[in-house]
N, C-alpha and C positions, 0 to 999 in steps of 0.2 A: 759268801759262804755261810752255810747253816751248820749248827752244832750237830753232833751225832748222839744218838740215844741207844739204850740197851735194846729196844725193840728193833732198831735197824740192824744191830750186830747179830741178834738171834735169828735173823732171816738168812744168814750167810753161813755156808758150810765151812768157810775159812775160819770162822770164829766159834765153832761148836765146842761145847764141853770145857770151856776155859775156867780158870779160877776166878772167883768173884772180884778179887783185887785187880786181875788183868782186865776184866770188863770195865771196871772203874777207871783204870788208866787209859784204856782205849777211848772212852767217851771224852776224856780231857784233851787227847792229842789229835783226834780225827775230825775231819770236816767233810761236809757234803757240798759238792759243786754241781752246777747244771750247765749243760752244753747243748747248743743247737745243731741240727743236722748240717753237715758240711764242715763243721769246725774240726780242727786238729787238736788232739791232746798232746801229741808229740810227733816229731819227725825223725827219720833215720839219722843217726849220728848225733842226736841231742844227748847231752849229759844230764840225766834226771836226778832229782833229789827227793822225789815223792813216789810212793806206791799208789797206783790207781786201781780201784776195784769197782766194777760196774754194779750199780744198784737197780737201774731200770734202763730201758732202751737198748740199742745195739750199736756196736762199733765195728769197723773193718780194720783188720791188720794187714798191711800190704807192703810189697817191695816194688821198686822201679828198676827195670833193666836198662841196659846201655842205650836202648832205642827210645827210652822214655815211656815204655808200655808198663801199665800197672798190672801186678799180679796179686790178687787178694789171697792171703794165706789162710786167714780165719775170719769168720764173723762171730763175734762174741756178744753174749747177753748177760743177764743178771748173775751175780756171784762168780765173776771171773776176774782174776788178777791179770792186768794187762801188760805189765812191764817187769817180768821176772829177772831180766838182765840187770836190774838195779842192785842185785845182791853182790855183783862183782865190781861195782863202782866204775863201770866202763860205759861208753856211749851205747845207746840202744841200736839194735841192728834191724829195726823195722819201724814203719810209720803207723800211726793210729788215727783214723778219721771217724768222726761220728756219723753213723749210717742213719740212725733214727734218734730223735731227741733223747738225751739220756741224762741221768744223774750218776755221779761218780763219788765214791768215798776215797778220800786222800789221807795219807799219813806221810809225814816226813821220815825219810830213811833213818836219820839220826835218832828219832823218837821211837820208832818201831823195833829196830834191831835189838835193843836191850831186853825187850819183852820175850824174844825167842830164847834167851838164856834163862829167864825167870820162870817161864811156863812152857814145858816141853810139848804140851798138847797143841799150842799155837804152832810150834815148829813142825809137828807131825801133820797138822792140817795143811800147811803150806806145801810140804813135801809131797803129800798125797795129791794135792791139786796139780802140782807140776808134773807128777808121774802120769796123770791122766792126759795132760797136754802132750806129753811125749808119745803116748800110745795113739792119740788122735793124729799126730803128725805122721807116724808110721803108716796108719791107714790111708792117709791122704797121699803119701808117696806111692803106695801100691796102686791106688786108683788113678794116678797121674800118668801111668805108662801110655805111650803113644799108640799101642796096638788096640786099646779100648776105644770103640766108637764114641764120638762126642755125645750122641744122644744117651748113651749108657752112663757116661761120666756125669752128664747133666742130671739124669734121673737119680743117680746116687746122691748127688749134692742136694737136690731138692728134697729127697726123702729124709736126709739128715737134718736139713733145716726144718722140715715139718715136725720131726721128732723133738728137736731142741727148742724151737720157737713157734710151734703151731698151737692153735686153739681148736680143740675137738668140737665138731658140730654134728648134727644128726646124720648128715650124709657125707662126712669126710673130715679133713683137717685144713684149716686156713692158716697159712704162714702170716704171722702177725704184722709184718712190716712190708712196705712197698719195695719191689725189686725191679730195676730197669734191665734192659738187655745189656747195657754197658756194664752194670754191676755184675751180671752173670758172666760176662766175658772176662772181667777182671778176676772174678772168683775162680775161673777155670783156666786162666792164662791163654785165652783164645781171642778170636776176632768176633766183632758184633755179628757179621754176616753168618759166620759158622754157628754161633749160638742161636741166632734167629732161626736157621734151618732146623737145628736140633730141637728147639722149642716147638716148632710147628709139627714135628714128628710125634712128640709126646702128646700134644693137643689132639692131633688126628687119631691117635690110638686111645683117646679118652683117659689117659693116665693123669693128666692135669687139666685145669682150667686157668687161663691167664687173661685177666681183665683188669684194666685200669691200674696196671703195675702190681697187682696182687695175684698170688698164686694159691690155688685151691687144689688139694689132692683128694679126689673122691675115694680112692681105695689105696691106702699106703701099702698094703700087702701086694697088690698088683704092681705098684711102682717098684717095690723091692724085688719081686720076681723078675721083672723086666731087666733090671740092671745086673742081676746075678746070673741070668741065663747065658749060656755059652754062645 
């Protein structure tokens, strides 16, 4: 584990505008940890004692149904709190797997909670962060309805990923991490064959380019228009 610095904290919205003494305390109690692709930070029903916040890379948050099929709920990147359920001191209700090599900022629950009482801005930042998470979950629930064609669901998901984790280029946006057909199936709670067909439709319509597990979006507006169209 590596120590934490003020420079690291100042990059994160969760720690914006804090009192100088709060920053000093955070640098003493926080640590930076590195994880390789495929590693798990935690599994469903684990009882955690640390807060995890992504500094770089991406992770997948997923559930497993009774048939053993994975359903990815979120893909998260930098400046994301991964385990908000630690506040109630109960087992987590979701699993977290590293999608792309990542570094994570960790704080023991017993060390961080007293700071919420001392610095209200820290509390406010975390509440705002969790409010955005709830809004995002509501949007995903709307897009998960079975009457929406899979190619439109896939287009909506890829557009969102391009906005959150894309690198602008002269002729479009490249999603920064590799995505397999299996990953997309887990993300949409569907089968590989179904996703493969939907992906081919988007490629044929020139809405995306899919090569070597990387997805390029030539025109995000065109992709958005496609999935919003009736």
